[in-house]
C-alpha positions as CSV (number, residue, x, y, z in Angstrom):
1,X,-10.5,-52.0,-97.9
2,X,-7.6,-52.3,-100.4
3,X,-4.2,-51.1,-99.5
4,X,-2.6,-48.4,-101.6
5,X,0.5,-49.6,-103.5
6,X,3.9,-48.6,-102.0
7,X,5.2,-45.3,-103.2
8,X,8.7,-45.4,-104.8
9,X,10.3,-43.7,-101.8
10,X,8.7,-46.2,-99.4
11,X,9.8,-49.2,-101.6
12,X,13.3,-47.8,-101.7
13,X,13.3,-47.4,-97.9
14,X,12.2,-51.1,-97.5
15,X,14.9,-52.3,-99.8
16,X,17.6,-50.3,-98.1
17,X,16.4,-51.6,-94.7
18,X,16.7,-55.2,-95.9
19,X,20.2,-54.5,-97.3
20,X,21.2,-53.0,-93.9
21,X,20.0,-56.1,-92.0
22,X,21.8,-58.4,-94.4
23,X,25.0,-56.4,-94.1
24,X,24.8,-56.4,-90.3
25,X,24.5,-60.2,-90.2
26,X,27.5,-60.5,-92.6
27,X,29.6,-58.2,-90.5
28,X,28.7,-60.1,-87.3
29,X,30.0,-63.3,-89.0
30,X,33.2,-61.5,-90.2
31,X,33.8,-60.2,-86.6
32,X,33.9,-63.8,-85.3
33,X,36.6,-64.7,-87.7
34,X,38.5,-61.5,-87.2
35,X,38.4,-62.1,-83.4
36,X,40.4,-65.3,-83.9
37,X,42.8,-63.5,-86.2
38,X,43.2,-60.5,-84.0
39,X,44.1,-62.6,-81.0
40,X,46.5,-64.8,-82.8
41,X,48.1,-61.8,-84.6
42,X,48.3,-59.9,-81.3
43,X,50.5,-62.6,-79.9
44,X,52.6,-62.8,-83.1
45,X,53.0,-59.0,-83.5
46,X,53.3,-58.2,-79.8
47,X,57.0,-58.5,-79.9
48,X,57.4,-55.7,-82.5
49,X,59.5,-52.7,-81.6
50,X,57.5,-49.5,-82.1
51,X,53.8,-49.0,-82.1
52,X,54.0,-48.2,-85.9
53,X,55.8,-51.5,-86.6
54,X,53.2,-53.4,-84.5
55,X,50.4,-51.7,-86.4
56,X,51.8,-52.7,-89.8
57,X,52.4,-56.2,-88.5
58,X,48.8,-56.5,-87.3
59,X,47.4,-55.3,-90.6
60,X,49.5,-57.7,-92.7
61,X,49.1,-60.6,-90.3
62,X,45.3,-60.0,-90.3
63,X,45.1,-60.2,-94.1
64,X,47.2,-63.3,-94.2
65,X,45.1,-64.9,-91.3
66,X,41.8,-64.1,-93.0
67,X,43.0,-65.8,-96.2
68,X,44.7,-68.8,-94.6
69,X,42.6,-69.3,-91.4
70,X,45.7,-69.8,-89.3
71,X,48.7,-68.0,-87.9
72,X,51.9,-69.8,-87.0
73,X,53.1,-69.5,-83.4
74,X,56.6,-68.2,-84.4
75,X,60.1,-69.3,-85.1
76,X,61.2,-71.5,-87.9
77,X,59.3,-74.5,-86.6
78,X,56.1,-72.5,-86.4
79,X,56.0,-71.9,-90.1
80,X,55.4,-75.6,-90.7
81,X,52.1,-75.2,-88.8
82,X,50.6,-73.0,-91.5
83,X,52.0,-73.6,-95.0
84,X,49.5,-71.2,-96.6
85,X,50.8,-68.3,-94.4
86,X,54.4,-69.3,-95.0
87,X,54.0,-69.5,-98.8
88,X,52.2,-66.2,-99.5
89,X,54.5,-63.8,-101.4
90,X,54.3,-60.2,-102.4
91,X,53.4,-59.1,-105.9
92,X,56.0,-57.8,-108.4
93,X,59.3,-58.9,-109.6
94,X,60.9,-59.2,-106.2
95,X,59.0,-61.9,-104.4
96,X,59.3,-61.6,-100.7
97,X,57.3,-63.3,-97.9
98,X,54.1,-61.3,-97.5
99,X,53.1,-62.4,-94.0
100,X,55.1,-61.4,-90.9
């Protein structure tokens, strides 16, 4: 007995299900990297004053860590550990260090 072809709604459901599985596996890989960054940034930003300042530090540090794959331990000597992190600058005419 021959199978009936998939209806458009069934085909769409299958495609969406496959996309969902692919996205879940990608997010699982991203979580492993962000686990490294969140632990390193937690140490680096843990000395911040207010909860708001620590939150801003964690967001910025996380972005820098994801791009550079490292976070310096702190102090002037620590910046030599991760030159990518140290050399990232803000956009615009006033270039300032981007990473905390």
